[in-house]
C-alpha positions in Angstrom: 35.4 56.9 -27.4 35.6 59.2 -30.3 39.4 60.2 -29.5 41.5 56.8 -28.9 45.3 56.8 -27.5 47.2 53.8 -28.0 50.7 53.2 -26.9 53.1 51.4 -29.2 57.0 50.3 -28.3 57.9 48.3 -31.3 57.2 45.0 -29.8 55.0 42.2 -30.9 52.3 43.5 -28.5 51.7 46.6 -30.9 49.6 44.6 -33.1 47.2 43.3 -30.1 47.1 46.9 -28.9 46.3 48.4 -32.6 43.5 45.9 -33.3 41.9 46.5 -29.8 42.2 50.4 -30.7 40.8 49.7 -34.5 38.0 47.5 -33.0 36.8 50.4 -30.6 37.4 53.1 -32.9 34.9 51.1 -35.4 32.2 50.6 -33.0 32.1 54.3 -31.8 33.2 56.1 -35.0 36.2 57.2 -33.4 39.7 58.4 -34.3 43.0 56.3 -33.4 46.3 58.0 -32.4 49.3 56.0 -32.3 51.9 56.8 -29.7 55.3 55.5 -30.5 57.4 55.5 -27.3 61.1 55.4 -27.8 62.7 55.0 -24.5 66.1 56.5 -24.5 68.7 55.4 -22.2 69.7 57.3 -19.0 72.9 57.4 -17.4 74.5 58.7 -14.2 78.3 59.2 -14.2 80.2 58.4 -10.8 83.7 57.6 -10.1 86.6 57.4 -12.3 86.1 57.0 -15.9 82.8 59.1 -16.0 84.8 61.5 -18.3 85.1 58.9 -20.9 81.7 57.7 -20.8 79.9 60.6 -22.7 80.6 59.2 -26.0 79.3 55.8 -25.2 75.9 57.5 -23.8 76.0 59.1 -27.0 76.0 56.0 -29.1 73.6 54.1 -27.1 70.9 57.2 -27.4 71.5 57.1 -31.2 70.9 53.4 -31.1 67.7 53.8 -29.3 66.6 56.7 -31.6 67.6 54.5 -34.7 65.2 51.6 -33.2 62.7 54.1 -32.7 62.8 55.2 -36.3 62.3 51.5 -37.2 59.1 51.2 -35.0 57.9 54.6 -36.2 58.2 53.1 -39.8 56.5 49.7 -39.0 53.6 51.4 -37.3 53.0 54.2 -40.1 52.8 51.1 -42.5 50.1 49.4 -40.3 48.2 52.3 -39.6 47.7 52.9 -43.6 45.5 49.9 -43.6 43.4 51.0 -40.6 39.7 51.2 -41.5 39.2 54.2 -39.3 40.5 57.9 -39.0 44.0 57.9 -37.5 47.4 59.3 -37.0 50.7 58.4 -35.6 52.7 60.6 -33.2 56.1 59.7 -31.6 58.0 61.0 -28.5 61.2 60.2 -27.4 61.6 60.0 -23.8 64.1 58.8 -21.0 62.5 55.9 -19.1 61.8 57.6 -15.9 59.8 60.1 -17.5 57.8 57.8 -19.4 54.8 57.8 -17.1 54.6 61.5 -17.1 54.9 62.1 -20.6 52.1 59.2 -21.4 49.8 60.8 -18.9 50.4 64.4 -20.5 49.4 62.8 -24.1 46.5 61.0 -22.5 44.7 64.0 -20.9 43.2 65.3 -24.0 42.0 61.8 -25.2 38.8 59.6 -24.1 40.9 56.3 -23.3 44.5 55.4 -23.2 45.2 51.5 -24.5 48.1 49.8 -23.5 49.0 46.1 -22.1 48.2 45.4 -18.7 51.3 46.2 -16.3 51.4 43.1 -14.4 52.6 39.5 -15.5 54.2 40.9 -18.5 57.3 43.1 -19.2 55.4 46.4 -19.4 56.6 49.1 -17.1 53.9 49.3 -14.2 55.0 52.4 -12.8 54.2 54.3 -16.3 50.8 52.7 -16.5 50.1 53.5 -13.1 51.1 57.2 -13.4 48.8 57.3 -16.6 45.8 55.8 -14.5 46.4 58.5 -11.5 47.7 61.6 -13.1 45.8 61.7 -16.6 42.3 62.0 -15.7 41.1 59.7 -18.2 40.2 56.0 -18.7 42.9 53.3 -19.3 42.0 50.1 -21.3 44.4 47.6 -20.4 45.0 44.2 -22.2 46.0 40.9 -21.4 49.0 39.7 -23.8 48.1 38.3 -27.1 44.5 39.6 -26.3 42.1 38.8 -29.6 40.1 42.1 -30.3 36.4 41.7 -30.3 33.2 43.6 -29.7 32.2 44.3 -25.7 29.0 42.1 -25.9 29.0 41.4 -22.2 30.5 43.5 -19.8 31.3 43.1 -15.7 31.0 46.1 -13.6 32.9 45.8 -10.1 30.6 47.9 -8.6 30.7 49.5 -5.1 29.6 53.0 -3.8 33.0 54.7 -4.2 34.3 57.6 -6.7 36.6 55.4 -8.2 34.0 52.8 -9.4 31.6 55.7 -10.4 34.3 57.3 -12.4 34.8 54.2 -14.3 31.2 53.7 -14.9 31.2 56.9 -16.3 34.1 56.7 -18.5 32.6 53.5 -19.8 29.2 54.6 -20.6 29.6 54.9 -24.5 30.8 50.9 -24.2 28.1 50.1 -21.9 25.5 51.5 -24.2 26.3 49.3 -26.8 26.9 46.3 -24.8 24.4 43.2 -25.2 24.5 42.8 -21.5 25.9 44.8 -18.4 26.4 43.1 -15.2 26.9 45.0 -12.2 28.7 42.7 -9.7 28.8 43.4 -6.2 31.3 41.6 -4.0 30.3 40.5 -0.6 26.8 41.9 -1.4 28.0 45.9 -1.4 26.1 48.2 1.5 23.7 46.9 4.1 20.0 47.3 3.0 19.1 48.8 6.3 21.8 51.7 5.6 20.6 52.6 2.2 17.1 52.1 2.7 16.6 49.8 -0.4 18.2 47.1 -2.2 21.9 47.4 -2.8 22.8 48.3 -6.2 19.7 50.0 -7.1 20.7 53.2 -7.3 23.7 52.0 -10.3 21.0 50.3 -11.9 18.8 53.0 -11.9 21.4 55.4 -13.3 22.4 53.2 -16.0 18.6 52.5 -17.1 18.2 56.0 -17.4 21.3 56.1 -20.2 19.3 53.1 -21.9 21.8 50.7 -20.3 20.4 47.1 -19.7 22.0 46.1 -16.4 21.7 42.9 -14.3 22.7 43.2 -10.4 24.5 40.5 -8.9 25.5 40.0 -5.3 28.5 37.7 -4.8 29.2 36.3 -1.6 31.2 33.4 0.3 34.8 34.3 -1.4 37.5 35.3 0.9 39.3 37.0 -2.3 37.3 39.6 -3.9 39.6 39.3 -7.3 38.9 35.6 -7.4 35.3 36.3 -6.8 34.9 38.9 -9.8 37.4 36.9 -12.5 34.8 34.1 -11.6 32.2 35.9 -12.3 33.6 37.2 -15.4 34.1 33.5 -16.5 30.5 32.1 -15.8 29.1 35.4 -17.8 31.9 34.7 -21.0 32.3 38.5 -20.4 34.5 40.5 -22.8 35.4 43.4 -20.4 35.8 44.2 -16.9 34.8 47.9 -15.6 36.4 48.7 -12.4 37.9 51.6 -10.4 41.7 51.9 -10.0 42.3 52.0 -6.3 45.7 52.9 -5.0 47.7 55.0 -2.5 50.8 57.1 -2.8 54.0 56.7 -1.0 56.9 59.0 -1.7 54.8 60.3 -4.9 54.7 56.8 -6.4 51.5 55.3 -7.0 50.7 51.9 -6.1 47.7 50.2 -7.2 45.6 48.4 -4.2 45.6 44.5 -4.0 42.4 43.9 -5.6 43.0 45.9 -8.4 46.7 44.8 -9.0 45.4 40.9 -8.5 42.8 41.2 -11.5 45.0 43.0 -13.7 47.6 40.3 -13.1 45.1 37.5 -13.7 42.1 38.4 -16.0 42.0 37.2 -19.8 39.9 39.8 -20.7 40.6 43.7 -21.1 39.9 45.7 -17.9 38.9 49.3 -18.3 40.2 51.2 -15.3 39.5 54.7 -14.0 40.2 56.8 -10.7 
């Protein structure tokens, strides 16, 4: 986690995201890039009066840019107080292009930090686009979350490429954690299919990286998201690591049920990768 990108939009949640980025960078001797995103209004002209609307659009865009200037100035002042290497960048982008612009910025970083997209006013489609199109991990924070070390980490483990990718992306964090719990909802694959105890492979893999891991098989729950969040609460975990599952319909990414439910309800940060 040497190269950390944090999404900033001039709202009160900026401080939450900045604090989380600084905490992560401090733990890993990393660099924080604050990305100030100024959303420009979009306008589709139709019908009578469209010809006279140009000046209104220009004025609205000028107001948006001015608001972006204020937000950028505030971020630069805040970043002067950071105790880690940092820089501030800014993009002015139309709302419909936000996801693609953020994904492009995130591709050359280690992790993208934003507020979780459900249960808040955050742009869910933009965050989903970063998750599925950037090729990098996303660390999504609950609103108002206090930054703290990731002492205990829960992995939502299943034998899938998404979960494997999430573990790989989170490995620097897992190595520094006091305890890592690989939580297998529904007990994972049947032992007779695998030829050994379910979860043994991921435990061996993490052990070879110096990660102390505990395997937990969780059964008896009809809702896997509730089961995972219950284990997170029982372990007093500071972070959930899980694969981002979804499908594409008309080129719009939609997260699957469990992923969406966890993001909607988790009171700890969630690191996702696809």
